[in-house]
C-alpha positions as CSV (number, residue, x, y, z in Angstrom):
1,X,3.6,-11.1,7.8
2,X,2.7,-10.6,11.1
3,X,0.9,-12.9,13.3
4,X,0.9,-16.9,13.9
5,X,0.3,-19.6,11.3
6,X,-0.8,-23.0,12.3
7,X,1.7,-25.3,9.9
8,X,0.3,-29.2,9.4
9,X,2.2,-29.2,5.9
10,X,5.9,-30.1,5.8
11,X,8.1,-26.7,6.7
12,X,10.7,-25.8,4.0
13,X,14.6,-25.5,4.9
14,X,15.1,-23.0,2.6
15,X,12.4,-20.3,2.3
16,X,10.9,-18.9,-0.7
17,X,11.3,-14.9,-1.0
18,X,8.6,-12.5,-1.9
19,X,10.0,-9.6,-3.1
20,X,6.9,-7.1,-2.8
21,X,6.6,-7.5,1.0
22,X,10.6,-8.8,1.6
23,X,9.5,-11.9,3.2
24,X,10.6,-15.3,3.5
25,X,8.1,-18.2,3.7
26,X,8.4,-21.7,4.6
27,X,5.1,-23.3,4.4
28,X,2.2,-24.1,1.6
29,X,0.1,-22.5,4.1
30,X,2.2,-19.1,4.8
31,X,2.3,-19.0,0.7
32,X,-1.9,-19.4,0.8
33,X,-2.2,-16.4,3.8
34,X,0.1,-14.4,1.4
35,X,-2.3,-15.1,-1.6
36,X,-5.4,-14.2,0.4
37,X,-4.3,-11.5,2.7
38,X,-2.1,-9.3,-0.2
39,X,-4.8,-9.5,-3.1
40,X,-3.3,-6.3,-4.7
41,X,0.1,-7.4,-4.5
42,X,-0.5,-10.6,-6.7
43,X,0.3,-10.3,-9.9
44,X,2.1,-12.2,-12.9
45,X,5.6,-12.1,-11.3
46,X,3.9,-14.7,-8.7
47,X,3.8,-17.2,-11.7
48,X,7.1,-18.7,-12.3
49,X,9.1,-21.7,-12.2
50,X,10.9,-20.9,-9.0
51,X,7.8,-21.0,-6.9
52,X,7.0,-24.5,-8.9
53,X,10.5,-25.8,-8.2
54,X,10.3,-24.6,-4.3
55,X,6.8,-26.3,-3.6
56,X,8.1,-29.3,-5.2
57,X,11.7,-29.6,-3.7
58,X,11.5,-27.7,-0.2
59,X,8.1,-28.6,0.5
60,X,7.1,-32.0,-1.3
61,X,4.1,-31.0,-3.0
62,X,5.1,-32.8,-6.3
63,X,1.3,-33.3,-7.4
64,X,1.0,-29.3,-7.0
65,X,4.1,-28.2,-8.6
66,X,3.1,-30.3,-11.6
67,X,-0.4,-28.8,-12.1
68,X,1.4,-25.6,-11.4
69,X,4.0,-26.1,-14.3
70,X,1.2,-27.4,-16.8
71,X,-0.7,-24.2,-16.2
72,X,2.8,-22.1,-16.7
73,X,3.0,-24.3,-20.2
74,X,0.1,-23.1,-21.5
75,X,1.2,-19.4,-21.8
76,X,-1.0,-16.6,-20.8
77,X,-3.0,-18.7,-17.9
78,X,-5.2,-16.0,-15.9
79,X,-3.3,-15.2,-13.1
80,X,-6.6,-16.1,-10.8
81,X,-6.5,-19.9,-11.9
82,X,-2.7,-20.0,-10.8
83,X,-3.6,-18.7,-7.5
84,X,-6.5,-20.1,-6.5
85,X,-4.8,-23.9,-7.5
86,X,-2.2,-23.1,-4.6
87,X,-5.2,-22.2,-2.4
88,X,-7.1,-25.3,-3.2
89,X,-4.2,-27.7,-2.4
90,X,-4.9,-27.6,1.3
91,X,-8.4,-26.3,1.1
92,X,-7.3,-22.9,2.7
93,X,-10.6,-21.2,1.6
94,X,-14.3,-22.6,1.5
95,X,-15.6,-23.3,-1.6
96,X,-18.0,-19.5,-1.4
97,X,-14.9,-17.9,-0.4
98,X,-12.5,-19.2,-2.8
99,X,-14.8,-18.4,-6.0
100,X,-15.4,-14.7,-3.9
101,X,-11.4,-14.5,-4.2
102,X,-11.3,-15.7,-7.6
103,X,-13.6,-12.8,-9.1
104,X,-11.9,-10.3,-6.9
105,X,-8.3,-11.3,-9.2
106,X,-10.7,-11.3,-12.1
107,X,-11.9,-8.0,-11.7
108,X,-8.6,-6.3,-10.4
109,X,-6.9,-7.8,-13.9
110,X,-9.4,-6.0,-15.7
111,X,-8.7,-2.5,-13.8
112,X,-6.2,-0.1,-15.5
113,X,-2.7,-0.3,-15.1
114,X,-2.5,3.2,-12.9
115,X,-5.3,2.3,-10.8
116,X,-3.7,-1.7,-9.9
117,X,-0.4,0.2,-9.4
118,X,-2.3,2.4,-6.9
119,X,-3.8,-0.2,-5.1
120,X,-0.6,-2.4,-4.8
121,X,0.9,0.7,-3.3
122,X,-1.6,1.3,-0.8
123,X,-1.1,-2.4,0.1
124,X,2.4,-2.4,0.6
125,X,1.7,0.7,2.8
126,X,0.0,-1.5,5.1
127,X,2.6,-4.1,5.4
128,X,4.9,-0.7,6.3
129,X,6.8,-1.3,2.8
130,X,7.5,2.0,2.5
131,X,10.4,2.3,0.1
132,X,8.7,0.0,-2.1
133,X,5.4,2.0,-2.1
134,X,7.1,4.8,-3.0
135,X,8.7,3.1,-5.8
136,X,5.3,1.8,-7.3
137,X,3.7,5.2,-6.6
138,X,6.1,7.0,-8.8
139,X,5.5,4.7,-11.6
140,X,1.9,5.3,-11.4
141,X,2.8,9.0,-11.6
142,X,4.6,8.5,-14.8
143,X,1.8,6.2,-16.1
144,X,-0.7,8.8,-15.5
145,X,1.4,11.9,-16.9
146,X,1.5,10.9,-20.4
147,X,-2.4,10.2,-20.3
148,X,-5.7,12.5,-19.7
149,X,-6.2,11.0,-16.0
150,X,-8.4,12.2,-13.0
151,X,-6.7,14.9,-11.1
152,X,-8.8,13.5,-8.0
153,X,-6.9,10.1,-9.0
154,X,-3.3,11.7,-9.5
155,X,-4.0,13.9,-6.1
156,X,-4.6,10.6,-4.4
157,X,-1.8,9.1,-5.1
158,X,0.6,12.2,-4.7
159,X,-1.2,12.1,-0.9
160,X,-0.3,8.4,-0.5
161,X,3.1,9.3,-1.6
162,X,3.7,12.1,0.8
163,X,2.5,9.5,3.3
164,X,5.0,7.0,2.8
165,X,7.8,9.8,2.6
166,X,6.8,11.0,5.8
167,X,6.7,7.3,7.4
168,X,10.6,7.8,6.2
169,X,10.9,11.2,8.1
170,X,12.0,12.5,4.7
171,X,10.3,16.1,5.1
172,X,10.8,17.8,1.9
173,X,9.8,15.1,-0.4
174,X,6.5,14.8,1.7
175,X,6.1,18.0,2.0
176,X,6.3,18.2,-2.0
177,X,3.9,15.7,-2.4
178,X,1.3,17.1,-0.2
179,X,1.8,20.2,-2.3
180,X,1.1,18.7,-5.1
181,X,-1.8,16.5,-4.0
182,X,-3.6,19.9,-3.2
183,X,-2.7,21.1,-6.6
184,X,-4.9,18.5,-7.8
185,X,-7.8,18.4,-5.1
186,X,-8.6,21.7,-3.7
187,X,-10.2,20.5,-0.5
188,X,-10.1,21.4,2.7
189,X,-8.4,18.1,4.1
190,X,-6.0,17.9,1.8
191,X,-4.8,21.9,2.2
192,X,-5.0,20.8,6.1
193,X,-2.8,17.9,5.1
194,X,-0.3,20.4,3.1
195,X,-0.3,23.4,6.2
196,X,0.8,20.4,8.6
197,X,3.5,18.7,6.3
198,X,4.7,22.2,6.1
199,X,4.6,23.3,9.7
200,X,7.0,19.7,10.0
201,X,9.3,20.9,7.6
202,X,9.8,24.9,7.8
203,X,10.2,27.0,10.6
204,X,7.6,29.3,12.4
205,X,8.0,32.0,10.8
206,X,8.2,30.2,7.3
207,X,4.8,28.3,8.4
208,X,3.1,31.9,9.4
209,X,4.4,33.5,6.1
210,X,3.0,30.5,4.1
211,X,-0.4,31.1,5.7
212,X,-0.6,34.7,5.1
213,X,0.7,33.8,1.3
214,X,-2.1,31.3,0.7
215,X,-4.5,33.5,2.8
216,X,-5.7,30.7,4.6
217,X,-9.1,31.4,6.4
218,X,-9.2,32.0,10.4
219,X,-11.5,28.8,10.2
220,X,-9.2,26.5,8.9
221,X,-6.2,27.7,10.7
222,X,-8.2,27.2,13.9
223,X,-8.9,23.5,12.9
224,X,-5.2,22.8,12.2
225,X,-4.1,24.2,15.2
226,X,-6.9,22.7,17.4
227,X,-5.7,19.1,16.0
228,X,-2.5,19.9,16.7
229,X,-2.9,21.1,20.3
230,X,-5.6,18.3,21.3
231,X,-3.0,16.0,20.0
232,X,-0.4,17.4,22.3
233,X,-2.5,17.6,25.2
234,X,-3.9,14.3,25.2
235,X,-0.4,12.6,24.9
236,X,0.7,14.7,27.6
237,X,4.1,15.2,26.5
238,X,6.6,17.4,24.8
239,X,6.3,18.7,21.4
240,X,8.7,16.8,19.6
241,X,9.3,16.2,15.9
242,X,8.0,12.5,15.6
243,X,4.7,13.7,17.4
244,X,3.9,15.9,14.3
245,X,4.4,12.8,11.7
246,X,2.2,10.9,14.4
247,X,-0.8,13.4,13.9
248,X,-0.1,13.3,10.3
249,X,-0.9,9.6,10.1
250,X,-3.9,10.2,12.1
251,X,-5.0,12.9,10.0
252,X,-4.1,10.4,7.0
253,X,-6.3,8.2,8.5
254,X,-9.2,10.4,8.7
255,X,-8.6,11.4,4.8
256,X,-9.0,8.0,3.7
257,X,-12.5,7.9,5.6
258,X,-13.4,11.0,3.7
259,X,-12.5,10.7,0.0
260,X,-12.4,6.5,-0.1
261,X,-8.8,7.2,-1.6
């Protein structure tokens, strides 16, 4: 987690490791920060005896640990009850914000498993946990392949998966995902992302051949070339492999703005 958190409660000598974002936390404030700022990563894996033990032994918050253990003992306790009990322990959020947070978790729990998975993957991307995001997106695609889903949803997952591979410089894997995203979406934006990824992974001759094979219109060709040229001119540096990756990231932001994916 980035930034600084002012901690008034005791700091733990031994941290608690949060698997989803690969981060150690040392205080109740950091735990609350994680719960509040990473809503889509909060799931049932949070509710475990190990966390209760850490809160009791490392933070000395035995009463909170006892209340959480009681909730666990009830069996299928709602996730929002468990999370809000932690947030309430130090009045981390005002009452209205806490109620809003509870409602958001409750609404999220009612979403389908693939939708929750995609939101989790998107949150991991924001935290730059690309390997974990890839694993989550792959699982989502396996889930939707066995049911009649929306091509637009699958396309958005493939697109984000391609972005994750791009961040890891796995060009061929990224290209495959962007191609599948275009097959699902058939939009100008998805076509431009696919062709940009193609230009990054293939030779100029292969790229031009693919453009001709797909019968890409002159306007789309010009938009792609203008986007590349504008980026390189604005940075005033030589064309390098990494620059194409950065441009792909900029185009991704535009894609999310236009599609809400």
